[in-house]
C-alpha positions as semicolon CSV with decimal commas, in nm:
position;residue;x (nm);y (nm);z (nm)
1;M;0,001;0,001;-0,004
2;D;0,114;0,348;-0,082
3;N;0,219;0,547;0,224
4;D;0,155;0,888;0,062
5;F;-0,170;0,937;0,251
6;E;-0,255;1,222;0,478
7;V;-0,573;1,300;0,671
8;H;-0,586;1,551;0,962
9;Y;-0,742;1,442;1,286
10;S;-0,804;1,633;1,606
11;L;-0,903;1,424;1,902
12;E;-0,996;1,528;2,256
13;N;-1,012;1,194;2,439
14;E;-1,001;0,815;2,411
15;E;-1,362;0,782;2,338
16;E;-1,325;0,996;2,028
17;F;-1,037;0,779;1,917
18;W;-1,239;0,454;1,932
19;S;-1,541;0,622;1,778
20;E;-1,332;0,742;1,481
21;L;-1,161;0,399;1,446
22;N;-1,507;0,239;1,417
23;D;-1,598;0,479;1,134
24;I;-1,278;0,391;0,953
25;V;-1,331;0,015;0,957
26;C;-1,698;0,037;0,880
27;A;-1,646;0,234;0,561
28;K;-1,821;0,119;0,245
29;C;-1,563;0,014;-0,010
30;P;-1,706;-0,098;-0,347
31;S;-1,365;-0,131;-0,520
32;H;-1,009;-0,244;-0,445
33;E;-0,894;0,123;-0,465
34;A;-1,141;0,211;-0,191
35;I;-1,027;-0,078;0,018
36;D;-0,668;0,036;-0,022
37;N;-0,767;0,393;0,098
38;A;-0,946;0,245;0,403
39;L;-0,644;0,039;0,501
40;R;-0,414;0,335;0,455
41;N;-0,644;0,537;0,674
42;Y;-0,648;0,266;0,934
43;L;-0,273;0,242;0,955
44;Y;-0,226;0,616;0,942
45;F;-0,480;0,686;1,223
46;T;-0,365;0,404;1,457
47;T;0,003;0,485;1,433
48;K;-0,052;0,862;1,462
49;F;-0,230;0,819;1,795
50;K;-0,037;0,507;1,916
51;E;0,154;0,696;2,182
52;D;-0,163;0,866;2,313
53;Y;-0,423;0,588;2,319
54;L;-0,247;0,258;2,247
55;Q;-0,005;0,214;2,537
56;S;-0,072;-0,155;2,609
57;E;-0,074;-0,482;2,411
58;H;-0,438;-0,512;2,489
59;E;-0,530;-0,181;2,330
60;I;-0,324;-0,260;2,014
61;A;-0,497;-0,594;1,993
62;Q;-0,835;-0,423;2,025
63;C;-0,755;-0,228;1,711
64;S;-0,682;-0,551;1,524
65;V;-1,004;-0,714;1,663
66;R;-1,211;-0,419;1,535
67;L;-1,074;-0,454;1,186
68;L;-1,113;-0,833;1,194
69;R;-1,481;-0,807;1,303
70;S;-1,567;-0,528;1,064
71;E;-1,793;-0,555;0,757
72;L;-1,501;-0,426;0,554
73;F;-1,291;-0,733;0,643
74;E;-1,584;-0,979;0,627
75;A;-1,656;-0,880;0,271
76;N;-1,292;-0,864;0,152
77;K;-1,088;-1,113;0,368
78;D;-0,840;-1,245;0,112
79;Y;-0,765;-0,905;-0,046
80;I;-0,714;-0,738;0,292
81;R;-0,492;-1,018;0,414
82;I;-0,263;-1,010;0,111
83;Q;-0,244;-0,626;0,132
84;I;-0,140;-0,639;0,501
85;V;0,115;-0,912;0,426
86;Y;0,267;-0,695;0,157
87;S;0,274;-0,408;0,416
88;L;0,474;-0,636;0,648
89;L;0,724;-0,693;0,371
90;Q;0,766;-0,319;0,289
91;E;0,697;-0,127;0,605
92;E;0,994;0,014;0,813
93;E;0,820;0,235;1,073
94;A;0,804;0,063;1,408
95;A;0,454;0,187;1,500
96;A;0,304;0,058;1,174
97;L;0,488;-0,274;1,202
98;H;0,332;-0,315;1,552
99;L;-0,020;-0,275;1,417
100;I;0,050;-0,491;1,108
101;G;0,210;-0,764;1,324
102;S;-0,074;-0,769;1,576
103;F;-0,339;-0,808;1,293
104;L;-0,154;-1,097;1,128
105;L;-0,092;-1,278;1,458
106;L;-0,459;-1,258;1,568
107;D;-0,590;-1,345;1,231
108;G;-0,344;-1,627;1,180
109;R;-0,444;-1,790;1,508
110;E;-0,803;-1,801;1,386
111;N;-0,726;-1,883;1,024
112;E;-0,432;-2,089;0,924
113;A;-0,458;-1,962;0,565
114;T;-0,302;-1,637;0,685
115;F;0,017;-1,807;0,796
116;E;0,020;-2,010;0,472
117;M;0,000;-1,688;0,277
118;M;0,281;-1,538;0,483
119;N;0,496;-1,848;0,408
120;K;0,423;-1,829;0,041
121;E;0,524;-1,460;0,036
122;T;0,862;-1,534;0,218
123;C;0,763;-1,353;0,538
124;F;0,983;-1,588;0,743
125;I;1,294;-1,426;0,599
126;R;1,150;-1,084;0,649
127;L;1,068;-1,156;1,016
128;V;1,424;-1,296;1,086
129;D;1,565;-0,968;0,943
130;L;1,329;-0,752;1,149
131;I;1,407;-0,935;1,471
132;K;1,782;-0,891;1,417
133;K;1,774;-0,520;1,339
134;R;1,489;-0,408;1,579
135;T;1,693;-0,503;1,894
136;D;1,727;-0,143;2,021
137;E;1,364;-0,028;1,979
138;D;1,027;-0,106;2,155
139;G;1,058;-0,435;2,343
140;R;0,691;-0,505;2,285
141;L;0,735;-0,494;1,912
142;H;1,037;-0,725;1,927
143;R;0,843;-0,973;2,137
144;L;0,547;-0,958;1,890
145;L;0,772;-1,030;1,595
146;L;0,916;-1,333;1,785
147;E;0,562;-1,462;1,855
148;L;0,463;-1,411;1,490
149;L;0,770;-1,597;1,367
150;Y;0,692;-1,887;1,600
151;E;0,324;-1,912;1,511
152;M;0,379;-1,916;1,134
153;S;0,668;-2,165;1,169
154;R;0,490;-2,421;1,381
155;M;0,187;-2,444;1,152
156;Q;0,372;-2,558;0,841
157;R;0,699;-2,675;0,697
158;L;0,949;-2,401;0,597
159;S;1,137;-2,422;0,273
160;K;1,501;-2,500;0,264
161;E;1,569;-2,155;0,139
162;D;1,394;-2,007;0,442
163;L;1,595;-2,215;0,686
164;A;1,923;-2,136;0,502
165;H;1,856;-1,766;0,585
166;V;1,906;-1,846;0,953
167;D;2,275;-1,812;1,036
168;D;2,485;-1,885;1,346
169;E;2,466;-1,512;1,443
170;F;2,085;-1,518;1,467
171;V;2,076;-1,831;1,679
172;V;2,348;-1,706;1,904
173;Y;2,158;-1,381;1,940
174;L;1,846;-1,574;2,057
175;F;2,050;-1,764;2,319
176;Q;2,202;-1,435;2,441
177;I;1,862;-1,283;2,501
178;I;1,775;-1,569;2,735
179;E;2,119;-1,563;2,903
180;Q;2,168;-1,193;2,959
181;L;1,822;-1,055;3,047
182;S;1,770;-1,267;3,363
183;D;1,761;-1,611;3,517
184;D;1,386;-1,594;3,556
185;V;1,184;-1,818;3,330
186;D;0,884;-1,581;3,366
187;D;1,083;-1,293;3,208
188;P;0,861;-1,155;2,925
189;Y;1,125;-1,243;2,668
190;H;1,207;-1,591;2,774
191;Y;0,901;-1,779;2,663
192;P;0,876;-1,632;2,305
193;V;1,255;-1,664;2,248
194;I;1,263;-2,023;2,374
195;R;0,967;-2,123;2,152
196;V;1,143;-1,975;1,843
197;I;1,452;-2,188;1,926
198;L;1,242;-2,494;1,969
199;V;1,049;-2,450;1,643
200;L;1,371;-2,387;1,454
201;N;1,512;-2,707;1,586
202;E;1,192;-2,898;1,473
203;Q;1,216;-2,749;1,125
204;Y;1,584;-2,863;1,093
205;M;1,478;-3,213;1,205
206;V;1,195;-3,224;0,945
207;E;1,425;-3,098;0,676
208;S;1,699;-3,358;0,756
209;T;1,457;-3,651;0,749
210;S;1,273;-3,554;0,427
211;S;1,559;-3,441;0,213
212;P;1,682;-3,704;-0,030
213;I;2,024;-3,842;0,023
214;D;2,160;-3,843;-0,330
215;G;2,506;-3,699;-0,279
216;T;2,437;-3,394;-0,486
217;S;2,267;-3,165;-0,234
218;V;2,442;-3,037;0,082
219;P;2,225;-3,095;0,392
220;L;2,135;-2,804;0,616
221;T;2,324;-2,775;0,940
222;N;2,108;-2,772;1,245
223;R;2,233;-2,445;1,387
224;V;2,061;-2,484;1,718
225;I;2,257;-2,808;1,793
226;K;2,571;-2,662;1,634
227;V;2,573;-2,354;1,873
228;L;2,501;-2,572;2,177
229;S;2,770;-2,823;2,075
230;Q;3,033;-2,549;2,039
231;H;2,925;-2,297;2,306
232;G;2,686;-2,483;2,534
233;S;2,856;-2,385;2,853
234;S;2,779;-2,023;2,776
235;Y;2,402;-2,081;2,759
236;M;2,310;-2,280;3,071
237;T;2,008;-2,069;3,156
238;F;1,841;-2,208;2,850
239;S;1,904;-2,565;2,964
240;E;1,742;-2,496;3,302
241;N;1,443;-2,321;3,149
242;I;1,342;-2,586;2,896
243;I;1,318;-2,837;3,180
244;L;1,110;-2,598;3,378
245;L;0,887;-2,538;3,081
246;L;0,838;-2,912;3,019
247;N;0,744;-2,953;3,389
248;R;0,471;-2,696;3,368
249;E;0,359;-2,719;2,995
250;S;0,015;-2,864;2,936
251;E;0,005;-2,812;2,561
252;T;0,093;-3,126;2,377
253;S;0,256;-2,960;2,073
254;L;0,500;-2,763;2,300
255;Q;0,586;-3,075;2,496
256;L;0,672;-3,241;2,166
257;L;0,889;-2,944;2,065
258;I;1,086;-2,968;2,387
259;L;1,123;-3,345;2,370
260;K;1,254;-3,323;2,014
261;L;1,534;-3,095;2,121
262;L;1,611;-3,306;2,423
263;Y;1,636;-3,615;2,195
264;L;1,890;-3,447;1,969
265;L;2,096;-3,314;2,261
266;F;2,107;-3,664;2,428
267;T;2,195;-3,842;2,109
268;T;2,458;-3,596;1,994
269;K;2,803;-3,677;2,155
270;A;2,905;-3,321;2,191
271;T;2,596;-3,228;2,398
272;H;2,566;-3,550;2,605
273;E;2,660;-3,357;2,918
274;Y;2,521;-3,012;2,830
275;F;2,284;-3,024;3,128
276;Y;2,375;-2,999;3,487
277;T;2,342;-3,323;3,679
278;N;2,075;-3,191;3,917
279;D;1,876;-3,069;3,616
280;L;1,889;-3,413;3,461
281;R;1,746;-3,557;3,785
282;V;1,466;-3,308;3,772
283;L;1,402;-3,396;3,405
284;L;1,389;-3,772;3,490
285;D;1,132;-3,698;3,767
286;V;0,920;-3,505;3,517
287;I;0,937;-3,791;3,254
288;I;0,848;-4,056;3,512
289;R;0,549;-3,848;3,635
290;N;0,430;-3,769;3,285
291;L;0,463;-4,127;3,160
292;L;0,243;-4,253;3,448
293;D;-0,005;-3,958;3,403
294;L;-0,066;-3,986;3,034
295;P;-0,404;-4,130;2,938
296;N;-0,390;-4,451;2,741
297;E;-0,494;-4,293;2,410
298;L;-0,193;-4,057;2,394
299;I;0,027;-4,315;2,235
300;S;0,255;-4,099;2,022
301;L;0,343;-3,862;2,315
302;R;0,422;-4,167;2,541
303;H;0,647;-4,307;2,260
304;T;0,831;-3,975;2,233
305;Y;0,889;-3,965;2,616
306;L;1,028;-4,322;2,596
307;R;1,250;-4,231;2,301
308;V;1,408;-3,943;2,501
309;M;1,429;-4,157;2,819
310;Y;1,679;-4,405;2,665
311;P;1,961;-4,165;2,570
312;L;1,892;-3,961;2,887
313;L;1,972;-4,273;3,101
314;A;2,239;-4,420;2,866
315;H;2,445;-4,115;2,752
316;T;2,432;-3,848;3,024
317;Q;2,568;-3,818;3,373
318;L;2,279;-4,017;3,497
319;N;2,462;-4,334;3,385
320;E;2,726;-4,269;3,649
321;A;2,697;-4,397;4,009
322;P;2,515;-4,339;4,232
323;H;2,234;-4,410;3,994
324;Y;1,927;-4,187;4,048
325;K;1,593;-4,353;4,104
326;R;1,690;-4,689;3,962
327;D;1,401;-4,874;4,134
328;E;1,143;-4,608;4,020
329;V;1,254;-4,629;3,657
330;T;1,233;-5,016;3,675
331;K;0,882;-4,997;3,818
332;V;0,766;-4,754;3,546
333;L;0,903;-4,986;3,275
334;S;0,725;-5,275;3,434
335;I;0,396;-5,083;3,441
336;L;0,427;-4,964;3,073
337;G;0,526;-5,301;2,943
338;G;0,279;-5,507;3,149
339;S;-0,047;-5,661;3,065
340;A;-0,388;-5,488;3,098
341;S;-0,507;-5,374;3,434
342;Q;-0,788;-5,161;3,584
343;H;-0,624;-4,840;3,464
344;W;-0,393;-4,957;3,186
345;E;-0,473;-5,105;2,851
346;P;-0,238;-5,370;2,695
347;A;0,080;-5,206;2,565
348;D;0,109;-5,162;2,190
349;E;0,393;-5,321;1,995
350;T;0,590;-4,991;1,966
351;T;0,562;-4,921;2,338
352;L;0,693;-5,270;2,415
353;R;0,988;-5,226;2,181
354;L;1,076;-4,886;2,329
355;V;1,042;-5,015;2,688
356;E;1,273;-5,310;2,592
357;R;1,525;-5,057;2,463
358;V;1,524;-4,851;2,782
359;A;1,551;-5,179;2,990
360;K;1,885;-5,248;2,814
361;V;2,054;-4,949;2,978
362;P;2,345;-5,121;3,164
363;W;2,290;-4,968;3,504
364;L;1,915;-5,079;3,503
365;R;2,015;-5,450;3,479
366;D;2,227;-5,707;3,655
367;D;2,557;-5,761;3,482
368;D;2,535;-6,141;3,496
369;I;2,222;-6,186;3,295
370;S;2,146;-6,138;2,929
371;E;1,934;-5,866;2,764
372;R;1,658;-6,118;2,704
373;E;1,659;-6,211;3,070
374;V;1,645;-5,844;3,171
375;A;1,332;-5,795;2,966
376;R;1,172;-6,107;3,114
377;K;1,276;-6,008;3,471
378;L;1,170;-5,642;3,461
379;L;0,887;-5,648;3,223
380;G;0,742;-5,997;3,201
381;I;0,791;-6,014;2,828
382;S;1,020;-6,209;2,599
383;I;1,244;-6,059;2,326
384;S;1,286;-6,237;2,005
385;P;1,658;-6,284;1,903
386;T;1,583;-6,096;1,578
387;R;1,422;-5,797;1,761
388;T;1,692;-5,701;2,007
389;E;1,832;-5,414;1,789
390;S;1,681;-5,065;1,816
391;L;1,466;-4,924;1,547
392;V;1,449;-4,581;1,706
393;S;1,574;-4,300;1,484
394;V;1,546;-3,927;1,444
395;H;1,284;-3,993;1,177
396;D;1,040;-4,130;1,440
397;V;1,090;-3,839;1,669
398;A;1,058;-3,574;1,402
399;A;0,746;-3,723;1,259
400;V;0,534;-3,690;1,584
401;T;0,316;-3,375;1,574
402;E;0,002;-3,232;1,731
403;R;-0,214;-2,932;1,637
404;P;-0,132;-2,624;1,837
405;G;-0,358;-2,549;2,136
406;V;-0,443;-2,915;2,215
407;Q;-0,400;-2,967;2,586
408;T;-0,262;-3,293;2,730
409;P;-0,519;-3,458;2,952
410;S;-0,420;-3,608;3,291
411;K;-0,492;-3,973;3,385
412;K;-0,486;-3,864;3,755
413;E;-0,760;-3,610;3,697
414;E;-0,964;-3,856;3,490
415;L;-0,947;-4,116;3,770
416;S;-1,017;-3,856;4,039
417;H;-1,337;-3,732;3,856
418;A;-1,450;-4,083;3,800
419;S;-1,400;-4,176;4,166
420;D;-1,592;-3,867;4,281
421;H;-1,881;-3,951;4,043
422;K;-1,892;-4,308;4,177
423;E;-1,892;-4,191;4,538
424;N;-2,164;-3,938;4,473
425;S;-2,383;-4,206;4,320
426;R;-2,334;-4,447;4,611
427;E;-2,418;-4,178;4,867
428;T;-2,738;-4,066;4,694
429;S;-2,868;-4,423;4,672
430;Q;-2,816;-4,519;5,033
431;E;-3,132;-4,347;5,172
432;S;-3,486;-4,429;5,069
433;N;-3,837;-4,309;5,158
434;E;-4,087;-4,529;5,338
435;D;-4,255;-4,630;5,010
436;G;-3,928;-4,767;4,888
437;T;-3,861;-4,484;4,642
438;P;-3,503;-4,353;4,668
439;E;-3,460;-4,016;4,837
440;V;-3,213;-3,822;4,631
441;E;-2,984;-3,604;4,833
442;V;-2,857;-3,294;4,662
443;K;-2,485;-3,306;4,731
444;K;-2,300;-2,987;4,704
445;E;-1,983;-3,054;4,510
446;T;-1,662;-2,860;4,526
447;P;-1,621;-2,686;4,194
448;F;-1,341;-2,815;3,980
449;V;-1,044;-2,570;3,982
450;P;-0,824;-2,597;3,675
451;R;-0,451;-2,577;3,690
452;R;-0,330;-2,229;3,772
453;R;-0,212;-2,047;3,465
454;L;0,039;-1,780;3,483
455;A;-0,085;-1,430;3,393
456;P;0,061;-1,280;3,075
457;P;0,396;-1,119;3,160
458;P;0,423;-0,745;3,175
459;P;0,599;-0,555;2,899
460;P;0,978;-0,561;2,938
461;P;1,150;-0,249;3,064
462;P;1,347;-0,026;2,814
463;M;1,667;-0,194;2,721
464;S;2,007;-0,063;2,621
465;R;2,192;-0,285;2,380
466;G;2,534;-0,257;2,237
467;G;2,609;-0,477;1,934
468;L;2,457;-0,811;1,856
469;G;2,262;-0,925;2,163
470;K;2,469;-0,723;2,406
471;V;2,237;-0,614;2,691
472;T;2,367;-0,391;2,966
473;K;2,300;-0,554;3,307
474;E;2,199;-0,214;3,450
475;A;1,899;-0,205;3,227
476;V;1,732;-0,515;3,366
477;K;1,707;-0,629;3,726
478;K;1,856;-0,971;3,777
479;L;1,618;-1,214;3,935
480;P;1,718;-1,537;4,112
481;P;1,631;-1,867;3,945
482;K;1,314;-2,032;4,079
483;A;1,433;-2,387;3,999
484;P;1,586;-2,635;3,955
485;P;1,791;-2,738;4,262
486;S;2,130;-2,599;4,320
487;R;2,401;-2,702;4,076
488;R;2,648;-2,964;4,188
489;T;2,848;-3,038;3,892
490;K;3,049;-2,849;3,632
491;L;2,979;-2,880;3,260
492;K;3,244;-3,097;3,119
493;A;3,434;-2,977;2,808
494;V;3,225;-3,027;2,509
495;M;3,364;-3,276;2,249
496;T;3,426;-3,160;1,901
497;D;3,341;-3,471;1,711
498;G;2,991;-3,515;1,556
499;A;2,715;-3,745;1,664
500;S;2,494;-4,008;1,520
501;L;2,121;-3,925;1,532
502;S;1,996;-4,267;1,416
């Protein structure tokens, strides 16, 4: 859209601002030229009064919602979307980018076609460039651009050309944001930045497993793993935070993103000991709890946890004595590989195979018995001589996906609700009237209280940056870490040789 557009407005208060905005988005537009004028007017008006009446993220989002709910948009959705996408590719003014990004983010979350359109028009490359060069401006805009990059990237596969645009400098910059702002996982920047790193790793995994191996094309380097392999000891805040996020995350797709990165870190030799030992113990506790709490129908998520569990126990510091929670791990494997019970359905073939693989970790078994005997002793199952090898590969992990927004149900909550319902039914049937008809007692139930969700983080304070990712410590107050337990071990020197991901 042409930016040579000028209308003079004089407003006295906020009420007049919202009234005028409603008039703009409700304009009758019989032609594309008229629509272009209305969109120019919308951007001009909102950016002109942004400092006066759009101080919060909520107020900026309200502008986008009014456009999205307007008759103008309802009648011309595709045309308006493509025009705003083109504006994202061309606009340089921070205020206008903020309004454009807010609209695309809200619209894309309701309509996947918007993110598909952005992908087709190479918006990924544009967003990477904007994030890199907008480091010294409004922190809210920077965070919005990160969220938009994450949302459009997790909905679809990126092209090889898009991923090739991500260089080491950009990935290092993302890690530096996490490391230098604070040690608090609730910092407004942490969650959006971590999610971008996670989705980039997934895109690299998908690209590596789907590209043909013909010797003519050079495979893309997973720059997330590369940076952690070479400089992992400089980015330990990230290692702590992804375990904390896995512990609290209820969205299945985000759990999978975290597990995919953990799988690569634990199967890449240079990053076997990237995590602190105490953090690994916390991670094992989380995996044990989640494996037992997953409902029977969440088979793919259970498989992914088991695929991560094997290299966690076999390749990291947890394979060194004293072995952490050996008995608990053995019991979990016995439950997962056992026959049907009141709360467990019979294990599927893939679950049995993955459980067998974990059971072969040397410190889980007695040294004087064979692998087949280990499986029989721990799991009550027999292993065919032809099925002792592992079929686990990075392809299996990369292929597991879930639609964004789907929450992981809890077996514990399901059993609790079922038990409460059964108890209520029994109590109301105990008493009867004299004529034999049951007297139904109205039992006042305690309302179900969902898990506490953290409130949206406040906007970050103004930041002073010098150079790529350099944040002055005076600009942001350092907060102490909330978890995990205190560190007890030093990160060992990372190894320089590559790793097998199969």
